[in-house]
C-alpha positions as CSV (number, residue, x, y, z in Angstrom):
1,M,-14.7,-7.5,-4.3
2,N,-11.0,-7.6,-3.5
3,T,-11.0,-5.5,0.3
4,I,-9.1,-2.5,0.5
5,K,-7.8,-2.4,3.6
6,P,-4.3,-3.4,4.2
7,S,-3.3,-6.1,6.2
8,W,0.1,-5.2,7.6
9,K,3.5,-7.4,8.2
10,P,6.9,-6.5,9.6
11,N,9.9,-7.0,7.9
12,P,11.5,-9.8,9.9
13,G,14.7,-8.8,8.5
14,M,14.9,-5.7,11.1
15,P,15.3,-5.6,14.5
16,V,11.9,-4.9,16.7
17,G,11.3,-3.5,20.3
18,K,13.6,-1.4,22.6
19,G,16.6,0.1,20.7
20,E,15.1,-0.6,17.0
21,T,15.6,2.4,14.9
22,V,13.4,2.1,12.0
23,Q,10.3,-0.5,12.2
24,Q,9.5,-1.5,8.5
25,F,6.1,-3.0,7.8
26,F,4.8,-4.3,4.3
27,A,1.2,-4.9,2.8
28,T,-0.5,-6.0,-0.5
29,V,-3.7,-4.8,-1.9
30,A,-4.4,-6.1,-5.3
31,S,-1.6,-5.1,-8.1
32,D,-0.1,-2.8,-5.1
33,K,3.2,-2.8,-3.0
34,L,2.6,-0.9,0.2
35,E,5.4,0.1,2.6
36,I,5.3,2.2,6.0
37,E,8.8,3.0,7.5
38,V,8.6,4.6,11.2
39,A,10.9,5.5,13.4
40,P,10.6,5.8,17.4
41,W,10.7,9.9,17.3
42,G,7.7,9.6,15.4
43,E,8.6,10.5,11.5
44,G,7.1,7.9,9.0
45,A,6.8,7.3,5.7
46,L,4.0,5.4,3.2
47,K,5.4,4.5,-0.4
48,V,2.9,2.6,-2.9
49,N,5.1,0.6,-5.4
50,G,8.0,1.9,-4.6
51,V,7.3,6.0,-4.7
52,Q,6.8,7.3,-1.2
53,I,3.1,9.1,-1.6
54,A,3.0,10.5,2.6
55,Q,5.2,11.2,5.6
56,V,4.4,12.4,8.9
57,K,6.5,13.8,11.1
58,G,6.0,14.8,15.2
59,A,3.6,11.6,15.7
60,N,4.1,10.1,19.0
61,G,6.4,7.7,19.0
62,S,7.0,4.9,16.0
63,R,3.1,3.9,16.9
64,G,1.2,7.0,16.9
65,A,3.6,7.5,13.2
66,F,2.3,3.7,12.2
67,R,-0.9,4.6,12.7
68,D,-1.8,7.8,11.1
69,L,0.4,6.4,7.6
70,K,-2.2,3.5,8.4
71,K,-5.1,5.6,8.1
72,I,-4.1,7.5,4.9
73,A,-2.3,3.9,3.8
74,E,-6.6,3.1,3.7
75,R,-8.0,6.4,2.5
76,H,-5.9,6.5,0.0
77,M,-7.1,3.1,-1.2
78,R,-10.3,3.2,-1.3
79,K,-9.4,6.5,-3.4
80,R,-7.9,4.5,-5.8
81,A,-10.5,1.3,-5.5
82,A,-13.5,4.3,-6.3
83,V,-11.8,5.7,-10.2
84,P,-13.6,3.7,-12.6
85,I,-10.8,1.9,-15.1
86,A,-10.4,3.1,-18.5
87,R,-11.0,0.2,-20.5
88,P,-10.4,0.3,-24.0
89,T,-13.3,1.3,-27.1
90,A,-13.3,-1.6,-29.8
91,H,-13.1,0.6,-33.3
């Protein structure tokens, strides 16, 4: 069974540390590509396969936004893993 907990990696092409404007993180779980973008003022968004599924505002900085979105991503992946895959029936 594949793990459903994403392993997040920062986008190496974007600046990090003090003075950054937006940080971007990527993870892959099975065939799903996840992306988190966070801003230092506590806003962020979570995308799964290019579709935004969640956003946060008013978190305690970029770390708080990342933490909130990370939890949402883990919850989303657990729900997806619990849904059975429809299999075609033979005629």
